[in-house]
N, C-alpha and C positions, 0 to 999 in steps of 0.2 A: 661492495657488497657482496656476503657470501653467496647469492642467488644469482647473480648477474656479472659477467665479464663482458668486457669490450671485444676480448678476442674471441670468445663463444658466440657473439653476436655477429661478429664477421663471417665466421665458420658457418653460421646458420646461414646468411645471407648468399654466402658462395655455395652453401647446399640448395639452397631453394634456385638459384641461378641455375645450376647443374641439372637439376630436376625438371626445370621448366623447359630448358633446353631439349631433354631427352623426351619429353611431354610432345614437345612441338615436332619432334622428328615422326613421333608415332600417329600424329593428325596430318603428316604430311604436310607441314609447313616448310615453307622455301627458305624463309629468313631467320633461323632457329638462333643466330647470335643477338637479336632484340630479343629473343625471348631468354635467353641468358642474361641479358641488361636489364631487364624488367625485373626477373628475379631476384637479381644483386641489389635493386635499389627499392623493392617493396617495402622496405621497413625504415625508409630514409628517415621518417619522423621521429623515429626513436632517436637516432643520432642527434637530430636537432633537439629533441627534448634533453639527450643526456648532458650534451655539450653547452648548454643554455647555463650561463652561470649563476642565474638567479634562482633555479631550479634544481631541486635536492631529488634527484631521481630514485635514490634508493628509497624512499618513502613510497613510490610508485610500485617499486619490486618486491617491497615487503608487505605491503598491502596484498598484491596477487598472491603472494606466498600465502600468508595468513588468513585468506579469503578463497583460496581454489580458485582462483577466478583468471579470465584471460587477460592478459597486461593493458590492453585496450581500456576494458570495463575500470582497471585500476586508474589509469591515466584520467579518466573521465571522473572518478571520485575523488582521486587528490588534486587533479589538476583542472580538470571542467573541460580538457580538451583532450582527443585522444591522437595517437601518431599518426593516425589515418588523414583525419581533418588538417592538423597542423602541415602534413607531409604534402599534400596535397594543394595547398596553399601557397605553400613557398615554391613547388614545382611550377605552379602557374605563373608565379612572380618572374621564375627563370626563365618561361617561355619553353618548359620542355613539352612534348608533343603530348596533344590529348590522350593517346593511348596508353603513355604511361604515367599520366596524371591520372587514369582510370584506375590503372594497376594498383598504384600508390592508395587511392581512396578507397577502392573496391576489394581488392584481394581476400577480407575476409568473408566478404557475402559469397565471391566467383560469379556474380553476376553485374551488370551496372543498370542500376536504376530498373529492374525488372527484365532487362535485356541479355540476351546472349551475348558473350564477346569471349573467343577463343583465347586470348592472351590473359585475360583475367582470370578466368577458369583454370588455365594451365596454372598461373603463380597461385592461385588458390588450393589446389589441389597439390601442387611442390611445397607451399607451406604444409600442409598436414603431414604429408609422406616424411617431409626434412624432419619433423617433431616426432613421428611414430618411430623412424630410425633414429634418433637422437643425435643428428649431424648438428652439433655447435647447440646455442643456446639462446631462444628468443625472448626470454625475460620471464616467462613464467612455464608451469611444467605441466601444462595442459595438454591434450593431444584432440583438436578437434575432430569431429565426424564432417567430411565433406558434405556440400550442399548437393544433395541428391541429383540437382537439375543438370549439374556439369555433366555427368554421364551422358545425357542427351544430346547437350551441347557440343562436347568433343567425339562424341560418337566413337567412344572407347569401350573397348570390351575388357570386363574386369580379366579374363584369361590372358589379357596382352601383359597383366603385372607378374605373372608366375615367375618369369625369367627376368624382371627389371631390375630386382634388388642387388644383382651383382654389378651389374651395367652401372647401376647409380654409385656404389661404394667405392667402384673403379675410378670413376669420372670424378666422384668427390675428392678422395685421396688424391689423384692427381693435382686437382686445380688447389687444394690446400698447402700441397707442396711446392707450388710455385711460389 
């Protein structure tokens, strides 16, 4: 599909992992490697849909592009389920920790059933930043506005972002080169 490549998807996942780890550092999280892993796996449901032999995922991509909508909306319209729900169901079957299941299921909202969650909020923000910086490809061309609630959850000051772009780009380039 001209709008989606597996390599770009992995680059997006790496970017979200790198940015999530950086955000974890900004909020003084001690286990920032867990933040990196959460960012990497946030879109695992897309891979499950992409590699399922009976699903033509290019129809989903085309729908997203033609309708200028998020990939999750396109998945529901074309397949009846989105990568968040499917990814969370499979992660639960695999006995993945609940914190990561929440990331997979709620990263587009940035909160878990109306409750604050630092890890989910960081992945949510990292996803938006990766899209805004065009790091990899998430399957659609939208750049979502972060949920305004996450600023209070993470207690981040927007001024902290003035010097973060070069750090993100260097970390991303280092990770992708590996």
